N, C-alpha and C positions, 0 to 999 in steps of 0.2 A: 244651439246650432245642430242641424241634422244633415246627413249626407257628407260626401267627400268634398274637399275644397277643389276649386277649378284652378288648373295651372295656367300661368300667364302665357305660355307658349302654346302653339297648336297641339292637338292631340297626338300627331305623329312625331312631334319633337318634344321630348320630356324636358321640363324646366329644371334648371339647377340653381335657381335663385333661392336663397335661404330667407324665410320670413324672419321678422324681428323677434318673434317669440314662438313657443311651441303650443300655445293655448289652442290653436285651431286643430292641431293634431291629436289633442286629447279626445275630440269627437271621433276621429278615425279609429283610435284605440278602443273607445267605448263601443263603437258599432261593429268592429270586425275582430277584435282581439280579446277584450276583457271578458267576453261571454265564456271563454274557456280558461284563460289565464288570470284567475282571480284568487282571492284569499281562501275561498271555500273549496273550489275544485283543484287548484294547484296543478293543472295539467302540465306535464313535462317539468314539474318542479319550478315553474315560472309564474310569477305573480306581477301583473302590470297595473292593477287597479290602485295600488298604494304608492306607485312611483311618481315623482314630481318631474314632469317634463321641463318645467321652468329651470330646474337645476339638474339637467341630464348628466353633467360630468360627475355628479356624486355617485351615480350608479353606472359608471362607464362600462364595466365588464358586462352588465346585463344588456345595455344598449348596443354594444358591439355584436352580441349574438342576434339581436333583433335586426340590425343592419344586414347581417349575413343572410338571414331568412328572407328579408325584403328583396335584396338584390337577386337572389336565386329564385324568387317567387314561390317559396316553399310553404309560406303561411299567408292567409288561412289555408288549411288543407284542401286537397282536391275534393270538389263536390260541395264545399261550403261557399257562402256568399263572399265575394272578393271585391276589392276596390279596383278602379281602372289602373292602367299602367302609369298614367301621369301621377296619380297619387302615390303609387309605389316609389317611383323615382324621386318625387318631390320630398317625401318624408325621409327616405334614405339619405338624400343629399343634405337635408337640414340636420339630421342627426350626425352625419360625418363632419360637417362644417362646425357644428357646435362642439363636438368632442375634440376636434383638431385645434380649434382656437383655445380651448381650455388647456390642452396639453402644451401648447406653445408658450403659455404664460408661466409654466412651472419651471423652476430652476433645473438646469441640466447637471447631473452629478459628475459628468465627465466621461471620457472614453473608456470603455471596458476593454482591457487588454486580454489577448489570448493567453490563457493560463495552461501551460503544459504541466504534466505530472512531474514532480520531482522524484528523486530516487526512491524515497520511502513510499510515496503514493503509488509509484509504479509497482513496487513489490506487493503492496496491499491489493492493488487491482488484479495482479496475477493470482494472488491467493484466493480472492473472491470469485474470479471468473473460472479458473482452472483447478482450484483446490490444490495448489502447489505452493509449498513454502520454499521459496527460492531466495538464496542470499545473493542479491544483485551487487553487493559491494565490490567484488572482483571484476565485474563486467561493465559497470557504469561508473562514471566519475562522480565525485562529490559535487553537490550544488553550492554555488556561491551564496553565502548568507547576506542578508540585507537587514540592518538594524537588529541583528540577532536571530532572524528567522530565515529559513531556506525554502519557504513556500509562498513568497511574495511574487506575484506575476511580473512585476516590473524588473525583477532581477533574474527571472528564469528565462534567459535568452536561449536561442537555438542557433547553433553553428553547424556547418557541414560535417565537422568531425563528430560532434555530439549525435547528429542524426545517424551517422555510420555506427556509432556505439549502440544506439538504441535498436537499429536494424540487426546488428550482430546479436544483441541480447534476445531479440524476438526470435531469431533463428534457433538459438540454443534452447530457449524455453519451449518453443513449439515442438522441437524434436523430442524434448524430454516429456512433453505432455502426451504425445501420440506413441511414444516408444519406438522411434525410428531405428530400425536394425542397422542402418548404415552409419550410426554415430561412431565417430572416431574415438579411440582410447584417449582419456583425459584424466586430469588429477584435480583434486580439491583439497585445500588446506584449511585447517581449523587451528587457530592460535589461542593459547591461554593468555589472559591478561597478565601483564607483568606484576600487577599488584594483587593478584588473586592468591590467597593463602593456600599452600599445599599441605597444611597441617590440620585442615578441617574437612568434614564430610561435605561433598557437593550434592545439592538436592537433585534427585533423579538417578543418582548412581547407587549401586548396591550397598546395603548396610555392611559395616565392617571395612569400609574403604575410606581413604582420605585423599584429598587433592584430585588432580586429573581434570578431565573435560568430558562433557556430554554433548555430542555433536548430532544434530538432527539434519538429515539429508534425504534426498530422493534419488533412488537408484534407477537409472533409465532402462536397463535391460537385465534379464536373468544372466548370471555369469559369475566367474571367480574374480574377486576384488582383493587387492593388496592393501592391507592396513599397516601403516608404518608410523608408530609413535616415535618422536625424537625428543631427547632430553636436552635441556639448555646447557650450553658450554660457555666458558669465559672467552674473552677476546684472544686468549692464547690457545684455545682449543681444549681446555681442561674441563672434564665433566665432574662437577662437584658432588660430594656426598657418597663417593664410592668406598669410603672407609667403613661404612656399615652395609650390611646385607639388606636388600630390598626385594620386594615382589611386586610386579605390575601385571594387572589383568586387563584384557580387552573383552568387552561384552557387546553383543548385538541384540537389541530389544530385550535387555535384562538377562540374557543367557551368556555365560562365559564361553568364549571361543578360543582363548589363548591365555596362558600364564607363563611369565618369564621371571627368572631370578637373576639378579646381578648385584654387584658390589661385594663387599667383604674383603677378607685378607688377600686373596689371590689377585682380584681385580685391582685393589689399591696398590699392591706391590708392583704389578706390571705397569700400572699407570705412571709410577715413578721412573720407569725405564722408557716407555713409549706411550705418551698420553693420547696421541692421535689414534694409534692402533686400538687401544683399549676402548676409546669412545666409539669407534666404528664397530668393534665386536659387540658392544652392548646394544647398539642400534640394531644390529643384525638379529640379536636374540629377541628383540621386541617385535620383529616383523611377523605378520600372520597373513596367510592367504585364506579367504573365507568365501564360501558359496552364498550369494545373496540373490533374492528374488527382486524383480522390479517393483518399485514403489517406495514409500517413505520408511525410513528406519532410524533408530536411535542407537548410535555407536558410542560406547563409553570406554574411557581409559582412566584407570585409577590405581593408586597404590594400596596394597593390602595393609590394613592398620596393624601396627605391631603392638604387643602387649605393653601395658603401662606398669608392669611389675618392675621392681628394682633389679638392676643388674647384680649378679653375684660376684663380679670382678671387683677387686679391691681398688678403691679410688686413690690415686696418687697425684700429687701436684705436678704440673708441667715443668720440665727443666727449663724450657725456653718459653718466652711469651709469644713467639711467632715461629712458624715453620720455615721462614726464610732465613738464609745465612746472616742477613743484616736486618736487625729490628728497625721498625719505622721510627723509633726514637733515636736511632744511631748507635745503639749498643750492639756488640757482636755476641 
């Protein structure tokens, strides 16, 4: 067969009737398209000579591109021999109908739900977009898990309160990213895990130290910042471990900026008289005001490691098994 097929409708009314097969359109491709889009020339990285029109859905992605070019009249290029408008419309309609019918017979996997970012994904997106390591735990609520996962779209709902929290987080993070000078004074807390050993060296802190915490934070503006380590107390307000002398240092980017000594005979003795006052006094000694520049910093707090040498004091057995007036076993 040579030449373009004639549409059933008049020339001024393009036909939309789809033929039973695509064999007649192979001649159209051979006459107008394959001369450039073949295995040898590969113009535009498109090859139409080896595609099977009888099974067009097998190469749906390629034919979708062909439909777009036909509908817009972009191919064949200007100046080259072209088919009439009826052939353009007829072939495009046949391809669209064939692909749509094939797609309708495929099983539908179901509705795709809108997947919002969970708290961890939000922090990762901020890090990738703005190069800011922001701890979003204090400003965003935890996500509800589903089957043990907190990134399932079905469980990541959106409520008005949650939107307000995300808007508030966006305001704080954007002000931090641009260094807004109108940022109000604020505080940030870093807590040591309760099960973290304070007798071992923490990676990232200076050698010769044990315990403590290494906090990575981003300072919004140049200025003076107050660093305040606090030691754990019992539910009665007693600060443990004051019977021995300790030294605690604060470092910024590996450089020591403060060193405080606490504990020992005097502190322990005063604690027996007023435990709250001694605890407040120790916290005051650990406080340091440091000049920091805007940007990321590593702030470390750690205890100076004491010598492992044996004490020269003579070891004597305890007279009581407990410091309390009444032993837990009931003995006085």
